[in-house]
N, C-alpha and C positions, 0 to 999 in steps of 0.2 A: 613667335611671329607676334609683333605688335596689333592692336584692334583695328579691324578692317571694316569697312560700312557692308551693310548687307544688301542685297540687289531688291530689286521689286517684288518678286514675287515672293522671297522669304520674308520680308517684310509684311507683305497679307498674311503671310502664313505664323508671321509671330513665333520663325522656329531659325534655329542658328544657320548662317550661309557659311558653308565650308569650301574651300578652293585652295587647291596649290598653290597658287602664288595669285600676287594680285592682277595681275592680267589674263588668267585663265577664268572661264566660266566657271561658276560653282556645279555644285555635285548633282542640286536637285536640276538644274537647269539644263545639265547635261544627261540628266536620265529622260527627262521630258521634252527634249527635244529641241528647246525653245532658246529665243534672247535673252542672256543674263544682262541687263542693264542698271548700274549703280548709281542712282540718284545722286543728284550734284550736294553734296556736304551745306548743310546754314549752321547759324548761331544756334545755341540752344536759347530755350524760352520763347515764348509767345511770338507768331510774325508780327510784322509791323501792319496793323490795321484791324489785326484777327477780333473777332468779340467773344465772349461767352457764349453757353446755350440759352442761358437768362437774362433776361433783360429788365429795367426797368418797373415795373410794377411787381411781373411775375419773377422776377430775381428776390424781392423784398419778402414776397407770400413765398417763396422757399427755403430761407432763412428763418420765417417764423414757425413753418410746419416742420422744420430740422427740429426748433427748438422744443418745439412741445411734446415730440416723439424723446427727446433727451431726458424731459421732464416728467412726463410717464412714466419713466423707469426708475425716478424719485421718490421722496415722500412729502414734498412742500407745495401743499395745495396754492396757498398764497400766489406761490411762481405762476404754478399753469393759471390763473385766473388771470393775473397780469399780463402774461404773454397772450392770453385770449385780447383782452381787452384794444394791447397794441394791434393786435392781428384786424381788430375790427376796424377801429382808428384807421391804421393804412388804406383798408380797404375804401371807409368814406372819405380819404383824400382825393382817392382816385376819379376819372371822371365818371360822369353817373353811368353811364353805358359799361363801360368796364366793371364796375361795381356789380352793378347788377346780373351782368353775366357769370363773375365770381360767384355770388350766393348763389342761383338760382342754377348752375350749370349741376351741382350735383345732385338736388331734387329734379332735375330732367330726365337726366340717364337713368334715377331709378324708378321714375315713373314710366318711362318708356321700355325699358327692360327688366324689367321685375318681371322671372316668368314664375306663374301661382302653379302652371301645371308644369312646369319640370322640378323636378324634386331634388337632382343634384345640384341645378341652379340657383335654388330656392336657398340650400346649405348652404352654396357659396358665398351667397349674399349676406346671409344672416353672420356665416363668420367672419367676413370682412368688416360688417358692421360690428362684430362684438371686441373685435382686437383694436380697430380703432377709438373704441367708446373703451378700454381699459383704463382705469383709474387707481387710486390708492382705494385697498379694500381692507377695512378691519377684520383683525383675524382673531379677534374674541369669540370666545363660548358663546354660541347662539343657539338657542333650542328652538327648531322647526313650529313644537306647540303651541309656543305664544304666538305664532301667527296666525293659526289656527282658531286659538281661543279670542281671538278679536271676533267681533261682528262686523257685516258690512264685505265682506266677499261674496264673490258670485258661486255658487254653488251649481256642478255640472253633473248632480246625480250619478257620482262616480261609486263602484262597490266595492270596491279597494276597502279595505280596514284600514283606522286611522293612523296606525306605527306604520302605516308605509309609506303612508302622505309625510308625516312626519319627518322619516327620514331624507324622502325626497329633498325636505326644505333644506334640511342640515347640510347634507352635501353641497348646499350654494354657497353654505358661508364658513367652509371649514378653508385650513390655508391652500391656497391653488399648489396642484402640481404640475409639473412640465407635460405640456405637449408634444408628443414625441415627433409629430409630423404639424407642427404649426403653420407653414408655407404650404401646405396639400392643395388650399382651395386660393391660394394666391392668384392673383387676375394674371391673365396670358398677359404676354410681354405685345406693345402696339407695335413692335418692329423686330418679328421671329426672326431666326437666322433662316437665309434661303441655301438651296440648293445651286448656290454661284460661286465661282471662285475658278483660280487656275489650275486646279487639281480635278476637277470634273468639266469645266467648259472645254469643248470639242474645238476651237479655233486654238486655245491656249495651247492644248495637248499634240495640236499639228494634226488633227484628224482632217480637216479640212481649213480654207481659207475663207475670208468675209466675203471675197466675191463669190465663192463657189454658195456661198450660202443665201448671200442676196439675189442669185442666179434661182437656184433651187426654191425660194419663198415666192417668187413669182409663177413658178411650175405650178407650186402647190393651190395659190389663190385660182389658178386658172383651170386647173383640170380635178382637185381634190376637193377643193372649198364646196362646191354646189353638191357634194354629197355628205362629206362632213359635217360641216354647216356650225363646228362649234366655235370658231374664231371670229375676231371683226377684223376685216382687212387695213381699217383706218388704225385700228390702236397699235396690232400685231405687226409691226416691224421686225425686222432683222434685228436691231440695235434691242429694241424695247424687250423681246421676248427673251435676249439672250442675257438682259441686267435682272430679269425675272427669274427662271429656271432655266438651268444648265437640261432638266429633261425634257421639259417640253421643247426647249431648242433643237435638242440634237434628234426628237422623235419627228418633227417635224423634217429635217434635213434627211432621218433615214428613210421616212417613206416616201417623201418624194422621190428620192435619188431611186429606188426600186423600179418607178413606174417612167423615169428616165434613161436611154440607153445610154446617153452622152453619159451619165455618172455611174454608170456602174460599176467603176473602181473602185469609188468611195463608198458605198451600198451596204456591203459586209461588213465594212470595221465602225461605220455609224450604228449598223443594227445592233451589235456586240457591245459596243460603247452603250446605246440606249437599252439593252438588257441590264448590266453592269448597273447602270442608274437606275432604274427599275425597283432591283434589289437592294442598293443603297439606299434610296429614301425611303424607300418601306423600312429598311430596319433601324434609320434614323430618327424616323418618325418627322421629317419635315412636312407642316399643313399650309399651304397656300390656294388661292384659285386656280394657280400654271400648272399646280402639279396632278389636279385633277382633270384639268385638260390634257396633259401630259399622256397621263396613263391611260384617257380616252383612247388618242389618237394611236399610242402602241397598240391597241386593242384592235383599231379597225381593220387592218388588212391584215395583219399577224401573219408571220412566217411560223409556219408551225413547228413545233418543238422534235430534237430528235428523237424524244420518248416519253411518255405519258409522265413519268419521275419527273421529268423536266417543264409539263407542262406546268404556265402558274395564271394564265389568263383568268378563271374564275375567284384567285386570291387579288388579282388589280380590283378586279372587276365590286368585289366588296368592298375593299378597301379604300377604290377610288369613291364611290358611291356614299359609305360610313363618312367618309374626311369632307365631302361637298354637303350633307347632312350636318356634321359638327360645327364647318364653317357658317353654318346660318347663311345659305345659298339657296333654301326652298321658299326665305320670305322675302315678298316683296320690298326692294327699296323705295324711299321715300320718294315722295315726286319733286322735283327742282323744276320751277319755272326760268329760273335764271337764264339770262341768254348772253353772259360774258363768256368768254375761255374758261374758266374756271366751272363755270357751272355748265359747260357743256361737255368739259372732261370728266367731272364727277358723273353726270347722265352718261355716259359712256362705259366707265368703269363699273357701273350699278350694273346695266344691262348685260356687258360681259361675265357677271356675275350671275345673273337671272338666265342667262344663255345655258351656261355650263352646268346647271342644274336642271334643266330642262334636257338636254343631251342626254347627260347621264343617267336622267330617270326612263331616259326610254331607252337606252343602254341593259340597264339592268331587269327594265319590265322584260325585254326580250329574252333574256336569258332566263329569267323566272319563268315565263310564259314555256320557254324550251326544256326547262326541267318539270314542267306537270304542272307546276304551282299555276293556276289561273286564279290569281287573287285578287281584291280591288286595288282600284289606282286611287294612289294618294294623292288627296286632293288639296292645294294650298290657296292663298290667296294668289297667287301668280298663276297656277294651273285654271284656278277657276277666270282670272280676267284673261286668258290665252288669247281671246278673242279680237281685243283690242291692242295687246302688245305688241303683235306684229305690225302694227300702223305706227308704230313710234316716229317722229321726225328724224333718228339716229338710227332706225331699223335698217340693216342688213337684209338686202334681197334673199338669202337664204333662211332669213327670221320667218318668212312665210310658211317656207316650208317646214322647220319645226315646231310652227305652231299647228300645220296639217298634220302631223303627227304625232302631235298630244292628243289632238281633236279623236285622230282614229283610233290609238291606244286606248283613252279612257271610254270610245264607244265598243270597242272589241270587249273590253273588263266587264262592262256592263251586261255584252249579250250573254258570255257567258253563265251567266247569273241567273239571268232572261229563260234560257234555255233549258235549265234546271228544272226553273218553276213550271216551264209549260210541259216537261216530260212528263209529268204525273197527269197530262188531261189525255181526254179524246181527242185525237184529230179525223178527219174524215178523208182529208188529203194527204197521203201516205208520204209527199215529197215536203211537207210543213216545213222541215227543217230549213231547207234548201231554200223559200219561200221568206219564212220569217228571217232569216239570216239577210236575204237582198233586201227585205222590206225597212232595217235598221239599219242598213249600211246606204241605202238609196239616198238619204239627203247630203253626207258626207261626199259622195261620189258625186252629184251633181252639182256641189259647191268645189270641188279641186279637181277634177279630174274631166270631168264630162268637156268641157270646153279649154281642154288646156294644151296649150301648144307643144310636139312632139320633136320639135328642130334640136336635135342634139346638137346643134354648132352652135347655139345661146344658152345661157346661164340658167334660163324657165325654163327650156326646152329639154335639159340633159336632167334638170332635177325633176321635171315633170314626169319621164320615164321611170328613175328609180321610185319614184314614191307610185305608180304604178302596179312596178312588181311588188312592194311592199303591201298595198291592198290588196292585191290576189294572193297573195302567202297568209296574209291576212284571214280571208275569206276562207281559203283551205284550211289553215287551222283552224278556225270555230268550227268548220263542219265537220273535221273529223276527231274534233272535241266531240262531238254528238257520237261520232262513230264508234268512239270509247268508251262512251256512255251505254250503249248495246239498248240502246230505249226498243222496248217490247213492242213488236210487230211490224216496227218500220223499217227495219235494218236493213232490208234487201235496197230500198229506196235510200237510205243514205247510203251505202255504199256506193249506189250507181252516180249520185250525184257529188259523192267525192272523188269518185275516180274522172268522170268529166271534170270536174273543176283541177285536178291533179294535170292531166292532159290540157287542158287551157294553158296552165301556166308552165309547162314544158314547152309547148307551140310558141308562146308570147317569147320565150326565152331565147329558143333558136329567130325565130323573125328577129327580135332588138339586137342580139349579140353578131348575127351575121351582116344586118344595114347600118347599124351604128359601130360595132365591132369597139375599139379599141376605148374610148372615153366612157365606156362604160364598166373596162376591165377592173376599174376603180372601186367597184361597190362594194358594200361590208362583208366581211365575213360570214353575218350570219344570213345575206340574203343567199349566198350560194351556198349553204348548209340547207335551206329551205328550196331551192332549185332540186338539189340532189334527192332532197325528202319527196317531194313530189315526184320524182321520175320512179322511185323507189316504189315508192304508195300506188301507181298507176300500175305498175307491174305485179303487185302484189295483191289488186282488186281484180285485177283483169279476167282469172280463171273462174273465180267466184261469181261475177257477171256474164260471163259470155262462155264457159264452159273449158275443159282443160285439153281438147286435140290439140296434138302438132299443129302449125300452121296456121292458125287462128289470129294469133300474134304478130304476124312479121309487122305487119305495118304500126305498131307501135313499138317494136323492137328499134324499127328506122329512126322513130324519132327520139327514143333514147338514146340511141346512139349516139344520134346530133348532140343532142344534149351534152353528153359525153366529151365529146370533141370540143364545143365550145366551151366548155369548162376548164378543161384542159388546156385549150388557146389562153381563155382569159388567166389563167394563173399562172403562165409561161412567157409570157407576153410583156416586157420583153426578154429573150432568152436569159439574161442573167437572175431571172427572177423565177422563186418559186412558190407561189401563193397557195392559200387555203383551197381555192377554186380548183387546181389540178391536181393536188392530193384528192380531193372528192370526185373529180373527174376520172382519174384512174382506179379509181376502186369503184366506182359505177361500172368502167369497161369492164372491172373481171369480174361482174356479176353478171352481167350481159352476155358476156364469153361464155359461159357455162350455160346460161338460158339455152343461145343458140348451137354451143353444142349437142344440145339433146334435140334441138328439131334437126340438126343435119342428121343426126343417126337416125330419126325416124323417118326421114324421106323413101317413098316408094312401098312402105311399111303400112300407110295407112290410108285406106278409101276414103275421099274427101267426100263429108258432109255438112251445109252449109248449118251454119252455128244457132244455136238455140238461145234466145234473149230471156234472160231472167233463170237459167238451168243455173242451178242448187249444185256445189259442187264440194266434196269435202277435203278442206287443204291437209289433211292428215296423210290420205292417200294418193296423193295425185304425185304420179313418178314422174313426170317430167318438170317439176318444180323442185331443186334441189335446196332452196331457200324456205318451202314452206314446213315448218314443225312446230311441234304442239307445242314449244316452248315461244312461237312470236303471234301465237294467235291464241284467241279465248275460243270458250266451247263451242257458239256459235258462226267463227270463221272472221269476226270482228275484229278491226288491227288494234294496237295495245297502244297507239299513241305514239308521238313524235320519238318521245326520248328513247324509249325499249328499242323501236324501229334502228333508230340509229346506233345503239348500243349492240344490237347483233348486225348488224348487214359493215358497218364499218371498224369495230371493235370498240374496245374502251377509250372513252375520251371525247368520244363523236357523241356523247349524249346530252352535252353541254352546250351544244350549240344553238343559236337562238336564231329569232324569228327576222 
C-alpha cells in the first residue's frame, strides 16, 4: 500500500498509523474508542507567515553561542577571541535596554539562586560554570611543587604532608580524562514533559465527556473546595487543568463523582483510571505543581484499598511532599506590584504554588503526628508571613482557613515540646495539663472560632464547622500525648481530661452530622480517623475512671453507637460510594457489639451500686472488656497512643491515619 497520512492522535504520539484501508479508523483509535481524524495535507516546507523561534538579537546571539561552543572543541584560541569580540559588538549595537538585560541576566540569576546552604545545588552551579569555561589546556608536564615553592600563596595551616599537596596540584594539569556522566548536573529543562496526551487524558479515552467534566467542576468548587482548599476557582477551569495534568484532572472528576449520585455510573472508572495514573506518574517521575495537587486530592477521601498490600497512600504522601520541596514551593515568590493582566496572572500562579505547599505541608504534618512523630514545625519565609498571606487581593476565601490551620499546627507542635519541658516540674494542680493546653490554644480559638458562623449553607459556615472538628481533634491529640507520657502523679487527672475531651468530640460529631448531614460528608479521611479514635479512647478510659461494673457504661455505649451509625452513613452517601468513614464505622460497630454482648449476659446477675468516681481498676483483670489486654496498655494503665490504638483495634494499615 502506498504511503498514507497519519491521524492526529498518531502524529502527537509520533507513532505509525496502521489501518486496513484508507476509509477505516486506525488500530490505535479503534482500541481507545475515539474518532480517527486525518488532517488535510499541506505542501512541504515552512508554512506561509511562519517565523522561527528566535528572531533579531536573540537569533544572532544564539549563532554566536553556537560558534563559541564549536570553537572550544578546537585549539585555535585567536578565533575564540574574535568570536567573543563579535558577540560584544553585537550586544553594543542593540538598544541600551536590551544590551543591559543581556549582560546582567546571568549575574542576576546567579546572585538570586546561589544556594550556599544546598550542597548539591552549589555543586551543580560550579559544574555548569566549569563546563562553560572549558578552554584549551596545555597538557605539557607540570610539577605541582613548582607552585608550592613560589611565595605569596595563603597558607591554610593544613596538617597534610607536602607530597600529598603536590600530587593534588599535578592532578589538575594532567591530560583530561572523559567524564562518564558529564550531563549529570545539566540544568532542568524549562519546559519539562507533562502527564498529558491522548493516552492518559480521560476525555480522549472516552471515560468522561467535557460537558460532564464542566458539571463536576462546578460541584467540586461548591461542595468540596470549602474543605480541601488547595485550588483556585479562577485559575483551575476544566480546560486549564486538562492542559496541565491528567492526574489532577482525573482525580478532581473521580473524587467529585463519588459525592454526586447522578455521576455514580462514571465514578468507578474514573477512580480506576486515577489509580493507574498515580502509579504511572510516580514511575515516570513527572514533576509539576499540578501533580502535587493531584496526589493531594487523591488522598483526601480515598476509597480504602482492597488489601493492605495495595495501599499506597503513605507512599504518595511522601512523594508529593518531597516533590513539592524539590520544586521549591516552600519558598515565597517575589512580590509583583503590576496591575496589568500579565502581572495579575503571574501573581495568581505564584499563589497557586504557595497554596499547594501550605496544604501538602498540613497533610504531611498530620500523617507524621498520627505515627507518633511529634516533630517540630518546619518554618519558611512563607509560613512566617502566613498572617498576611491570606489577606492578599487575589486570595481565595479558602486561603483564610489554610492560614488558620497553619497557625494551629504550628502551635500544637510547639505545645508538645513545652509539655515535655513542663513535665519535670512540680504542679499543685493535678489538671495542669488541661489548663496548660487550653491556655496555649485560647488565643487561636478566640481569633478563628469564637465568633465564627456555623451556617452550613454558606462557604464560611461549612469551613468553620470543619475547622472546629480539627481544633477539637488537635486538642484531644495533645492531651493523649501527655497520657502516653505517663506523667508521674498526674496520670489519673490526665485520664479524666482525655476522657472528657474524647466524649466531647463524639458528642459534637453526632450533633453536626445529624443537623448538617451531607455537606460534611466530604470531610478529609484523617478527620474520620480521629473521630473513631476519640470513640475508642473514651471506651478504653471509662473503666479506669468509673469502675468495671456492668451497666455503668450504658450511656457511653449509646453515644458511641450513634457515632458509628453516623460514620457509616457518611461513608455510604450516596449509596454507590464506600469511603473510609464507612469502614471505620463498621469496625467501631463490631467493637461496641462485642462490649454490648458482655453487658447483656450480665443483666440480672449483678446488684446495682453507684459508680465510684476515681476508682482505680486494673485493665489486666477486667472480665467484661475483651479488648483491654497487656499489649495495649502500659503498666499503669495509660494508653499507648493513637498509632498503636488504631493498629490493635482496626488491624494493620490503620496506624497511619492522620489528624
